[in-house]
RODO-2510 file (C-alpha; in nm, 4 decimals, decimal comma):
residues 558
     n   res          X          Y          Z
     1     x     6,9181    12,1511     7,5587
     2     x     6,6703    11,9182     7,7279
     3     x     6,8186    11,6435     7,9404
     4     x     6,7471    11,2845     7,8375
     5     x     6,5849    11,0947     8,1214
     6     x     6,5976    10,7160     8,1386
     7     x     6,4927    10,4399     8,3760
     8     x     6,7179    10,1309     8,3665
     9     x     6,5746     9,8119     8,5184
    10     x     6,7909     9,5118     8,6018
    11     x     6,5739     9,2101     8,6966
    12     x     6,7388     8,9012     8,8468
    13     x     6,6191     8,6057     9,0538
    14     x     6,7303     8,7456     9,3900
    15     x     6,7377     9,1168     9,3233
    16     x     6,5686     9,3881     9,1178
    17     x     6,7481     9,7190     9,0635
    18     x     6,6181    10,0478     8,9233
    19     x     6,8415    10,3359     8,8141
    20     x     6,7153    10,6811     8,7133
    21     x     6,9496    10,8641     8,4762
    22     x     6,9664    11,2208     8,3473
    23     x     7,1960    11,2391     8,0447
    24     x     7,3664    10,9233     8,1701
    25     x     7,4216    11,0559     8,5241
    26     x     7,2749    10,8467     8,8059
    27     x     7,0190    11,0518     9,0012
    28     x     6,8256    10,7854     9,1934
    29     x     6,8893    10,4206     9,2729
    30     x     6,6665    10,1549     9,4296
    31     x     6,7054     9,7856     9,4885
    32     x     6,4633     9,5215     9,6112
    33     x     6,5322     9,1640     9,7121
    34     x     6,2920     8,8706     9,7071
    35     x     6,3850     8,7893    10,0666
    36     x     6,2684     9,1286    10,1978
    37     x     5,9881     9,0524    10,4432
    38     x     5,8596     9,3749    10,6001
    39     x     5,8103     9,6349    10,3265
    40     x     5,6817     9,9871    10,4048
    41     x     5,3300    10,0334    10,2710
    42     x     5,2207     9,6761    10,3443
    43     x     4,9008     9,6343    10,5473
    44     x     4,8784     9,3849    10,8350
    45     x     4,6207     9,2644    11,0806
    46     x     4,8246     9,3010    11,3983
    47     x     4,7725     9,2176    11,7629
    48     x     4,8528     9,4690    12,0361
    49     x     5,0932     9,2946    12,2746
    50     x     5,2227     9,5769    12,4946
    51     x     5,1650     9,9395    12,5881
    52     x     5,4428    10,1749    12,6958
    53     x     5,2691    10,4860    12,8366
    54     x     5,6069    10,6459    12,9073
    55     x     5,6891    10,6308    12,5358
    56     x     5,3254    10,7017    12,4415
    57     x     5,3423    10,4007    12,2139
    58     x     5,2091    10,0509    12,1637
    59     x     5,3886     9,7428    12,0313
    60     x     5,2034     9,5122    11,7934
    61     x     5,2778     9,1646    11,6608
    62     x     5,2722     9,1669    11,2791
    63     x     5,4407     8,8295    11,2384
    64     x     5,7956     8,9657    11,2196
    65     x     6,0931     8,8831    11,4394
    66     x     6,0409     9,2100    11,6266
    67     x     5,7125     9,3748    11,7174
    68     x     5,6049     9,6882    11,5316
    69     x     5,6156    10,0244    11,7083
    70     x     5,3003    10,2408    11,6896
    71     x     5,3096    10,5887    11,8420
    72     x     4,9843    10,6968    12,0048
    73     x     4,9641    11,0019    11,7765
    74     x     4,9475    10,7597    11,4825
    75     x     4,6383    10,6014    11,6383
    76     x     4,4364    10,9079    11,7402
    77     x     4,2985    11,0107    11,3983
    78     x     4,1978    10,6514    11,3340
    79     x     4,0057    10,6537    11,6620
    80     x     3,7895    10,9464    11,5539
    81     x     3,7363    10,8268    11,1970
    82     x     3,6662    10,4760    11,3196
    83     x     3,4047    10,5938    11,5653
    84     x     3,2365    10,8170    11,3085
    85     x     3,2282    10,5329    11,0527
    86     x     3,0871    10,2877    11,3049
    87     x     2,8146    10,5331    11,4021
    88     x     2,7172    10,5858    11,0366
    89     x     2,7109    10,2151    10,9607
    90     x     2,5083    10,1429    11,2733
    91     x     2,2545    10,3958    11,1467
    92     x     2,2540    10,2261    10,8052
    93     x     2,1927     9,8873    10,9678
    94     x     1,9011    10,0290    11,1672
    95     x     1,7502    10,1793    10,8521
    96     x     1,7867     9,8502    10,6652
    97     x     1,6119     9,6608    10,9463
    98     x     1,3229     9,9103    10,9473
    99     x     1,2680     9,9243    10,5695
   100     x     1,3679     9,5707    10,4812
   101     x     1,5570     9,7106    10,1840
   102     x     1,9154     9,6590    10,0824
   103     x     2,1411     9,9552    10,1484
   104     x     2,4475    10,0721     9,9690
   105     x     2,7415    10,2847    10,0692
   106     x     2,7429    10,5212     9,7741
   107     x     2,6159    10,5363     9,4192
   108     x     2,8499    10,3672     9,1756
   109     x     3,0692    10,2021     9,4378
   110     x     3,1345     9,8297     9,3940
   111     x     2,8566     9,6342     9,5597
   112     x     3,0879     9,4387     9,7851
   113     x     3,2102     9,7617     9,9406
   114     x     2,9047     9,7285    10,1618
   115     x     3,1380     9,4727    10,3160
   116     x     3,2935     9,7653    10,5015
   117     x     3,0288     9,7013    10,7624
   118     x     3,0378     9,7540    11,1329
   119     x     3,2092     9,4260    11,2148
   120     x     3,5010     9,5050    10,9834
   121     x     3,5492     9,8593    11,1049
   122     x     3,5372     9,7448    11,4628
   123     x     3,8526     9,5474    11,3855
   124     x     4,0278     9,8677    11,4889
   125     x     3,8776     9,8363    11,8351
   126     x     3,9701     9,4755    11,8929
   127     x     3,7306     9,1867    11,9194
   128     x     3,6372     9,1933    12,2864
   129     x     3,3849     9,4120    12,4697
   130     x     3,3179     9,6155    12,1555
   131     x     2,9809     9,7468    12,2641
   132     x     3,1093     9,8647    12,6021
   133     x     3,4154    10,0329    12,4559
   134     x     3,2086    10,1986    12,1842
   135     x     2,9817    10,3424    12,4538
   136     x     3,2808    10,4752    12,6461
   137     x     3,4168    10,6338    12,3311
   138     x     3,0799    10,7936    12,2567
   139     x     3,0865    10,9516    12,6008
   140     x     3,4379    11,0789    12,5374
   141     x     3,3320    11,2343    12,2096
   142     x     3,0401    11,4160    12,3730
   143     x     3,2431    11,5362    12,6704
   144     x     3,5689    11,6300    12,4982
   145     x     3,8638    11,5054    12,2968
   146     x     4,0162    11,1623    12,3014
   147     x     4,3776    11,2017    12,4094
   148     x     4,6790    10,9737    12,3983
   149     x     4,5941    10,8680    12,7539
   150     x     4,2765    10,7021    12,6219
   151     x     4,4538    10,4915    12,3594
   152     x     4,5247    10,1929    12,5923
   153     x     4,1480    10,1730    12,6587
   154     x     4,0637    10,1972    12,2889
   155     x     4,3296     9,9423    12,1917
   156     x     4,3884     9,7144    12,4960
   157     x     4,6381     9,4299    12,4823
   158     x     4,5000     9,1469    12,2708
   159     x     4,3150     9,3830    12,0343
   160     x     4,3392     9,3005    11,6658
   161     x     4,4282     9,6159    11,4763
   162     x     4,4589     9,6917    11,1062
   163     x     4,7937     9,8700    11,0588
   164     x     5,0156     9,9885    10,7757
   165     x     5,3950     9,9777    10,7953
   166     x     5,5435    10,3263    10,7504
   167     x     5,9086    10,2377    10,8151
   168     x     6,0760     9,9009    10,7735
   169     x     6,3049     9,7404    11,0339
   170     x     6,6331     9,9311    11,0598
   171     x     6,9267     9,7974    11,2591
   172     x     6,8065     9,6684    11,5956
   173     x     6,4679     9,8397    11,5688
   174     x     6,1481     9,6791    11,4469
   175     x     5,9090     9,8258    11,1932
   176     x     5,7047    10,1377    11,2594
   177     x     5,3331    10,1336    11,1809
   178     x     5,0170    10,3441    11,1851
   179     x     4,6454    10,2724    11,2025
   180     x     4,5788    10,5495    10,9478
   181     x     4,5655    10,3433    10,6293
   182     x     4,6357    10,4914    10,2841
   183     x     4,6359    10,3218     9,9431
   184     x     4,8459    10,4903     9,6730
   185     x     4,7528    10,4701     9,3069
   186     x     4,8971    10,6349     8,9997
   187     x     4,7071    10,9636     9,0373
   188     x     4,5218    10,9276     9,3678
   189     x     4,5764    10,8233     9,7266
   190     x     4,2714    10,6589     9,8854
   191     x     4,2002    10,7332    10,2524
   192     x     3,9686    10,4509    10,3660
   193     x     3,9158    10,5944    10,7156
   194     x     3,9122    10,9675    10,6500
   195     x     3,6772    11,2047    10,4667
   196     x     3,9593    11,4406    10,3706
   197     x     3,9744    11,5590    10,0073
   198     x     4,3063    11,7190     9,9226
   199     x     4,5717    11,7943     9,6622
   200     x     4,9474    11,7607     9,6497
   201     x     5,1146    12,0757     9,7793
   202     x     5,3460    12,0648     9,4763
   203     x     5,0557    12,1620     9,2468
   204     x     5,0811    12,5415     9,2535
   205     x     4,8479    12,6741     8,9831
   206     x     4,5221    12,7987     9,1404
   207     x     4,3045    12,7247     8,8356
   208     x     4,4446    12,3731     8,8129
   209     x     4,3851    12,3156     9,1834
   210     x     4,0228    12,4292     9,1456
   211     x     3,9767    12,2007     8,8441
   212     x     4,1218    11,9017     9,0262
   213     x     3,9086    11,9635     9,3365
   214     x     3,5997    11,9702     9,1163
   215     x     3,7008    11,6355     8,9608
   216     x     3,7679    11,4755     9,3006
   217     x     3,4324    11,5886     9,4380
   218     x     3,2525    11,4487     9,1328
   219     x     3,3982    11,1000     9,1814
   220     x     3,1606    10,8395     9,3219
   221     x     3,3368    10,7678     9,6481
   222     x     3,2062    10,5432     9,9282
   223     x     3,0898    10,7067    10,2492
   224     x     3,3530    10,8059    10,5049
   225     x     3,6392    10,7751    10,2557
   226     x     3,8678    11,0469    10,1252
   227     x     4,1133    11,1148     9,8441
   228     x     4,4355    11,3022     9,7792
   229     x     4,5393    11,3958     9,4251
   230     x     4,9069    11,3196     9,3589
   231     x     5,1406    11,5590     9,1761
   232     x     5,1415    11,3411     8,8639
   233     x     4,7636    11,4038     8,8344
   234     x     4,8244    11,7646     8,7306
   235     x     4,6739    11,8259     8,3861
   236     x     4,5036    11,4854     8,3638
   237     x     4,1444    11,4316     8,2525
   238     x     3,8710    11,2992     8,4824
   239     x     3,8765    10,9552     8,3183
   240     x     4,2269    10,8890     8,4570
   241     x     4,1069    10,9551     8,8106
   242     x     3,7952    10,7419     8,7678
   243     x     4,0042    10,4477     8,6476
   244     x     4,2520    10,4952     8,9308
   245     x     3,9764    10,5135     9,1927
   246     x     3,8157    10,1884     9,0781
   247     x     4,1561    10,0170     9,0973
   248     x     4,2064    10,1464     9,4529
   249     x     3,8567    10,0402     9,5572
   250     x     3,9285     9,6920     9,4236
   251     x     4,2429     9,6827     9,6392
   252     x     4,0448     9,7893     9,9449
   253     x     3,7930     9,5175     9,8676
   254     x     4,0793     9,2657     9,8881
   255     x     4,1591     9,4010    10,2338
   256     x     3,7995     9,3486    10,3405
   257     x     3,7906     8,9972    10,1985
   258     x     4,1131     8,9092    10,3778
   259     x     3,9541     9,0161    10,7068
   260     x     3,6573     8,7835    10,6678
   261     x     3,8551     8,5137    10,8495
   262     x     4,0712     8,7231    11,0817
   263     x     4,3641     8,5696    11,2595
   264     x     4,6345     8,8082    11,3724
   265     x     4,9161     8,8436    11,2905
   266     x     4,8415     8,8338    10,9194
   267     x     4,9624     9,0078    10,6031
   268     x     4,6505     9,1566    10,4492
   269     x     4,7850     9,3511    10,1495
   270     x     5,1544     9,3607    10,0480
   271     x     5,3135     9,6754     9,9089
   272     x     5,3569     9,6609     9,5273
   273     x     5,6927     9,5406     9,3951
   274     x     5,9686     9,7762     9,2809
   275     x     5,8596     9,7343     8,9175
   276     x     5,4989     9,8182     9,0041
   277     x     5,6074    10,1176     9,2118
   278     x     5,8258    10,2375     8,9247
   279     x     5,5252    10,2441     8,6935
   280     x     5,3035    10,3967     8,9597
   281     x     5,5354    10,6635     9,0991
   282     x     5,8198    10,7364     8,8587
   283     x     5,6847    10,7307     8,5044
   284     x     5,6020    11,0862     8,4049
   285     x     5,5867    11,2556     8,0660
   286     x     5,9473    11,3678     8,1248
   287     x     6,0790    11,0087     8,1011
   288     x     6,2201    10,9455     7,7509
   289     x     6,3086    10,5761     7,7722
   290     x     6,2613    10,2681     7,9921
   291     x     6,5073     9,9798     7,9435
   292     x     6,4506     9,6393     8,1052
   293     x     6,6650     9,3263     8,0666
   294     x     6,4040     9,0534     8,1314
   295     x     6,1530     8,9445     7,8680
   296     x     5,9080     8,8344     8,1362
   297     x     5,9276     9,1714     8,3128
   298     x     5,9145     9,3495     7,9764
   299     x     5,5769     9,1901     7,9067
   300     x     5,4642     9,2684     8,2613
   301     x     5,5600     9,6342     8,2136
   302     x     5,3735     9,6485     7,8827
   303     x     5,0530     9,5424     8,0580
   304     x     5,1175     9,7706     8,3568
   305     x     5,1838    10,0726     8,1351
   306     x     4,8641    10,0095     7,9452
   307     x     4,6714     9,9813     8,2707
   308     x     4,8182    10,2761     8,4623
   309     x     4,9506    10,5221     8,2053
   310     x     4,8149    10,4512     7,8586
   311     x     4,9522    10,3348     7,5236
   312     x     5,1810    10,6368     7,4764
   313     x     5,4438    10,5042     7,7155
   314     x     5,4684    10,1628     7,5498
   315     x     5,6702    10,3161     7,2649
   316     x     5,9321    10,4226     7,5216
   317     x     5,9795    10,0697     7,6565
   318     x     6,2837     9,8766     7,5303
   319     x     6,3991     9,5193     7,5974
   320     x     6,7761     9,4888     7,6498
   321     x     6,9021     9,1834     7,4566
   322     x     7,2794     9,2356     7,4500
   323     x     7,5312     8,9962     7,6077
   324     x     7,6696     9,2585     7,8442
   325     x     7,4532     9,3482     8,1410
   326     x     7,2134     9,6410     8,1120
   327     x     7,3879     9,8269     8,3961
   328     x     7,7254     9,7886     8,2248
   329     x     7,5835     9,8964     7,8893
   330     x     7,4507    10,2239     8,0286
   331     x     7,7518    10,2795     8,2595
   332     x     7,5456    10,2452     8,5761
   333     x     7,7619     9,9842     8,7521
   334     x     8,0561    10,2154     8,8206
   335     x     7,8232    10,4893     8,9416
   336     x     7,6494    10,2474     9,1802
   337     x     7,9882    10,1345     9,3122
   338     x     8,0698    10,4985     9,3970
   339     x     7,7650    10,5154     9,6259
   340     x     7,9654    10,3377     9,8959
   341     x     8,2609    10,5740     9,8853
   342     x     8,3145    10,7973    10,1866
   343     x     8,4693    11,0759     9,9774
   344     x     8,2677    11,2318     9,6930
   345     x     8,4440    11,4717     9,4530
   346     x     8,2886    11,8030     9,3462
   347     x     8,3216    11,9558     8,9951
   348     x     8,5345    12,2498     9,1123
   349     x     8,7942    12,0398     9,2918
   350     x     8,6372    12,0294     9,6367
   351     x     8,4951    11,7166     9,7956
   352     x     8,2441    11,5815    10,0485
   353     x     8,3098    11,3400    10,3336
   354     x     7,9974    11,1427    10,4291
   355     x     7,9882    10,9422    10,7524
   356     x     7,6871    10,7341    10,8607
   357     x     7,6644    10,6943    11,2386
   358     x     7,4049    10,5460    11,4724
   359     x     7,2763    10,8896    11,5771
   360     x     7,3047    11,0963    11,2583
   361     x     7,4628    11,1471    10,9171
   362     x     7,7609    11,3845    10,9232
   363     x     7,8639    11,5559    10,5988
   364     x     8,1748    11,7718    10,5781
   365     x     8,2635    11,9986    10,2839
   366     x     8,6282    12,0654    10,1948
   367     x     8,7587    12,3059     9,9341
   368     x     9,0421    12,0683     9,8336
   369     x     9,2283    12,1635     9,5155
   370     x     8,9797    12,4426     9,4431
   371     x     9,1318    12,6511     9,7218
   372     x     9,4673    12,7155     9,5512
   373     x     9,6075    12,8795     9,8627
   374     x     9,3365    13,1462     9,8777
   375     x     9,0213    13,1885    10,0835
   376     x     8,8151    13,3988     9,8463
   377     x     8,4445    13,4451     9,9361
   378     x     8,3429    13,3782     9,5740
   379     x     8,5303    13,0484     9,5714
   380     x     8,3846    12,9432     9,9072
   381     x     8,0311    13,0230     9,7888
   382     x     8,0839    12,8341     9,4610
   383     x     8,2126    12,5255     9,6446
   384     x     7,9242    12,5343     9,8959
   385     x     7,6648    12,5625     9,6168
   386     x     7,8222    12,2645     9,4355
   387     x     7,8173    12,0750     9,7649
   388     x     7,4470    12,1523     9,8254
   389     x     7,3513    12,0037     9,4874
   390     x     7,5678    11,6951     9,5352
   391     x     7,4453    11,6370     9,8937
   392     x     7,0824    11,6322     9,7760
   393     x     7,1796    11,3778     9,5077
   394     x     7,3851    11,1604     9,7429
   395     x     7,1026    11,1379     9,9977
   396     x     6,8704    11,0070     9,7263
   397     x     7,1290    10,7616     9,5926
   398     x     7,2340    10,6269     9,9318
   399     x     6,8832    10,6438    10,0818
   400     x     7,0247    10,7978    10,3967
   401     x     6,7957    10,9788    10,6343
   402     x     6,7055    11,0712    10,9862
   403     x     6,9129    11,3524    11,1367
   404     x     7,1651    11,5053    10,8960
   405     x     7,4271    11,7646    10,9957
   406     x     7,6182    11,9467    10,7180
   407     x     7,9367    12,1402    10,7880
   408     x     7,9644    12,3939    10,5059
   409     x     8,2801    12,5957    10,4538
   410     x     8,2537    12,9082    10,6728
   411     x     8,0913    13,2084    10,5037
   412     x     8,1240    13,5518    10,6618
   413     x     7,8634    13,7110    10,4341
   414     x     7,5002    13,6629    10,5467
   415     x     7,3790    13,6908    10,1855
   416     x     7,6039    13,4024    10,0857
   417     x     7,4639    13,1877    10,3670
   418     x     7,1112    13,2659    10,2498
   419     x     7,2032    13,1692     9,8921
   420     x     7,3239    12,8306    10,0157
   421     x     7,0058    12,7855    10,2236
   422     x     6,7852    12,8623     9,9226
   423     x     6,9903    12,6378     9,6946
   424     x     6,9648    12,3462     9,9373
   425     x     6,5847    12,3761     9,9526
   426     x     6,5669    12,3995     9,5730
   427     x     6,7738    12,0836     9,5174
   428     x     6,5721    11,8919     9,7776
   429     x     6,2482    11,9513     9,5852
   430     x     6,3414    11,6624     9,3559
   431     x     6,3497    11,4264     9,6554
   432     x     6,0367    11,2165     9,7023
   433     x     6,1223    11,1713    10,0720
   434     x     6,0035    11,4463    10,3041
   435     x     6,2754    11,6824    10,4235
   436     x     6,2986    11,9709    10,6706
   437     x     6,5885    12,2155    10,6603
   438     x     6,7034    12,4710    10,9188
   439     x     6,9134    12,7778    10,8262
   440     x     7,2890    12,7620    10,8688
   441     x     7,3698    12,8213    11,2366
   442     x     7,6278    13,0561    11,3900
   443     x     7,8674    12,7611    11,3962
   444     x     7,8346    12,7148    11,0190
   445     x     7,6263    12,3962    11,0503
   446     x     7,3064    12,3164    10,8643
   447     x     7,0692    12,0748    11,0383
   448     x     6,8045    11,8837    10,8463
   449     x     6,5920    11,5713    10,8607
   450     x     6,5072    11,3344    10,5791
   451     x     6,2265    11,0801    10,5903
   452     x     6,3644    10,7308    10,6306
   453     x     6,1471    10,4309    10,5364
   454     x     6,4118    10,1700    10,4563
   455     x     6,7645    10,0779    10,5474
   456     x     7,0252    10,2753    10,3576
   457     x     7,1685    10,1125    10,0448
   458     x     7,4961    10,0594    10,2317
   459     x     7,3228     9,8681    10,5147
   460     x     7,1251     9,6636    10,2624
   461     x     7,4245     9,5555    10,0530
   462     x     7,6849     9,5061    10,3271
   463     x     7,7024     9,2892    10,6406
   464     x     7,9220     9,3698    10,9398
   465     x     8,2740     9,2503    10,8677
   466     x     8,3546     8,9191    11,0429
   467     x     8,7260     9,0016    11,0227
   468     x     8,7180     9,3246    11,2239
   469     x     8,4200     9,2727    11,4579
   470     x     8,2061     9,5461    11,3094
   471     x     8,4590     9,8211    11,2551
   472     x     8,4249     9,7804    10,8750
   473     x     8,1951     9,6236    10,6151
   474     x     8,2077     9,3413    10,3602
   475     x     7,9484     9,2422    10,1032
   476     x     7,6875     8,9919    10,2218
   477     x     7,6678     8,6320    10,0996
   478     x     7,3516     8,7055     9,9016
   479     x     7,5194     9,0057     9,7398
   480     x     7,8187     8,7906     9,6390
   481     x     7,5831     8,5201     9,5109
   482     x     7,4119     8,7786     9,2932
   483     x     7,7493     8,9017     9,1619
   484     x     7,8793     8,5485     9,0906
   485     x     7,5643     8,4553     8,8999
   486     x     7,5771     8,7863     8,7138
   487     x     7,9407     8,7281     8,6128
   488     x     7,8724     8,3659     8,5124
   489     x     7,5925     8,4781     8,2832
   490     x     7,8175     8,7357     8,1170
   491     x     8,0952     8,4794     8,0542
   492     x     7,8509     8,2142     7,9322
   493     x     7,6853     8,4577     7,6928
   494     x     8,0098     8,6017     7,5569
   495     x     8,2362     8,2938     7,5502
   496     x     7,9921     8,0067     7,5540
   497     x     8,1383     7,8936     7,8844
   498     x     8,4415     7,7298     7,7138
   499     x     8,4315     7,3605     7,6227
   500     x     8,5565     7,2497     7,9647
   501     x     8,2895     7,4420     8,1532
   502     x     8,3679     7,6842     8,4351
   503     x     8,5064     7,6390     8,7847
   504     x     8,4262     7,9090     9,0405
   505     x     8,6577     7,9432     9,3430
   506     x     8,5306     8,1443     9,6395
   507     x     8,5294     8,1872    10,0143
   508     x     8,3628     7,8950    10,2042
   509     x     8,0944     8,1287    10,3406
   510     x     7,9795     8,2146     9,9901
   511     x     7,9952     7,8510     9,8779
   512     x     7,7621     7,7564    10,1637
   513     x     7,5080     8,0066    10,0338
   514     x     7,5346     7,8738     9,6773
   515     x     7,5025     7,5060     9,7810
   516     x     7,2015     7,5573    10,0040
   517     x     6,9878     7,8599     9,9196
   518     x     7,0780     7,9082     9,5520
   519     x     7,1465     7,5528     9,4337
   520     x     6,8316     7,5424     9,2216
   521     x     6,9210     7,8693     9,0484
   522     x     7,2658     7,7381     8,9562
   523     x     7,1196     7,4116     8,8240
   524     x     6,8875     7,6163     8,6029
   525     x     7,1902     7,8112     8,4806
   526     x     7,3722     7,4881     8,3837
   527     x     7,0663     7,3568     8,2002
   528     x     7,0119     7,6871     8,0205
   529     x     7,3637     7,7000     7,8728
   530     x     7,4405     7,3277     7,8712
   531     x     7,7709     7,3770     8,0521
   532     x     7,9232     7,2131     8,3585
   533     x     7,9636     7,4545     8,6495
   534     x     8,1940     7,3591     8,9366
   535     x     8,2196     7,5385     9,2693
   536     x     8,5161     7,5126     9,5062
   537     x     8,5961     7,6720     9,8415
   538     x     8,9259     7,8390     9,9251
   539     x     8,9512     7,9799    10,2795
   540     x     9,2403     8,2040    10,1738
   541     x     9,0163     8,3991     9,9363
   542     x     8,8552     8,7137    10,0781
   543     x     8,4791     8,6956    10,1202
   544     x     8,4296     8,9626     9,8513
   545     x     8,6475     8,7877     9,5915
   546     x     8,5952     8,4947     9,3561
   547     x     8,7736     8,3450     9,0531
   548     x     8,6421     8,1932     8,7311
   549     x     8,8906     7,9402     8,5865
   550     x     8,9112     7,6596     8,3296
   551     x     8,8704     7,3285     8,5263
   552     x     9,1442     7,1471     8,3282
   553     x     9,4046     7,4144     8,2616
   554     x     9,3418     7,6344     8,5674
   555     x     9,3690     7,9474     8,3526
   556     x     9,1569     8,2469     8,4478
   557     x     8,8396     8,3179     8,2478
   558     x     8,8089     8,6747     8,3766
***
């Protein structure tokens, strides 16, 4: 029996949440807040402020609290492509001067893409002594390779550099960036500074790969640009790729226009929102239903689906109109709450213990009730295979990454260890983040890495606990504000807010957030339902708790 796959979208003023369900079971979870500043994928005009040759890295000002980190290896390919592009455009300029005719980058490309002229590309090299540095680079190219040692000369302090954030700020570290820009569409990834034409490694069929390569090579692509076909492009007709390419070229044109009046640091092109990324990355033919609880976002999704996917998907889009929240209706709320639990039960009675530390993620597997006093190899293998599947799911749900160490239950049989290795790789194929897995070691440990672009869900939702000086966690003020507003809406929709209105009693820290940052939102809520909302502080109430009561009788409305 085929599994029903759904995408549930909860859209609120401060937060947007997306849940991916298979037969009602939560498989992926994402949240985005309007206050998020540095989002991976965003493109900035940055200024190099410091080089650290010992780290082989540069630090660049992108307008954030902390400078972005750029490893030299993330600047080398851009150096070569940049130089090659500059040389080609210099030749085009010379030809134009000699013939007096207007040139163009490539047949069929938007006319303004000629705006990718020498001055714009030289943004990579900074805006001082360009001619001299270009000459030095030319000599390097003729004599040998540019190495990481040459990067400080190519990008000296004060240079203005076009960069793309690859990893957002995490903990005490700033964002990580690269000069190798990519623009992702629905079916294609545009490489503005590379000639590479490639396909997703997940497309296996040889005939299909040959067909897709033929389509990519037939597209009218500007000089010195490349393309990668995404997995979702498998089986699609050429018209889908043509439409996607024109959309990506329009985006790149916006980058060029933004650079016409350069002033670093500057946000040049923000990463699409969670809703846009959901349409772009997650909607495949396997999705049976998309449910959204905002009429405004419903209409936005209708237009986006028509633009990116076609009319077929619009029949799968549903607007949630019920009084209860969309996450409660589809039983997502309790599954999201379980994301923060340290202990995760397994179907056979075993369980996982997941601990996030500064250095790595440690995951321990215990047989628990499944052991029943025996240490049978079959039972150990069964528990380890269940654990492998659940670990892959939990990493997606929690968005944990970096170094991960898994302590499986000891297996004496080498064949059993290989079965667990193979199973782990199989379950990780569903993960959009890049992963690398090593075989189980002699000590029974599996080491792996998982690409990490954002803070984990736990770090995003919780602040360090003010009561225990960081030894535990409590929900942040913005998280509590979201939950209070969510609960108020449910009560107002179901009970009409009672004739006396509603009084909300909370911790003073949360009240400060409501009075200052979210006062306008609460006023809108009063006007929408025509009810009086009162907010009171009680220092004895825990920061994660609040009460809804009748203002006159004091009786609870929960």
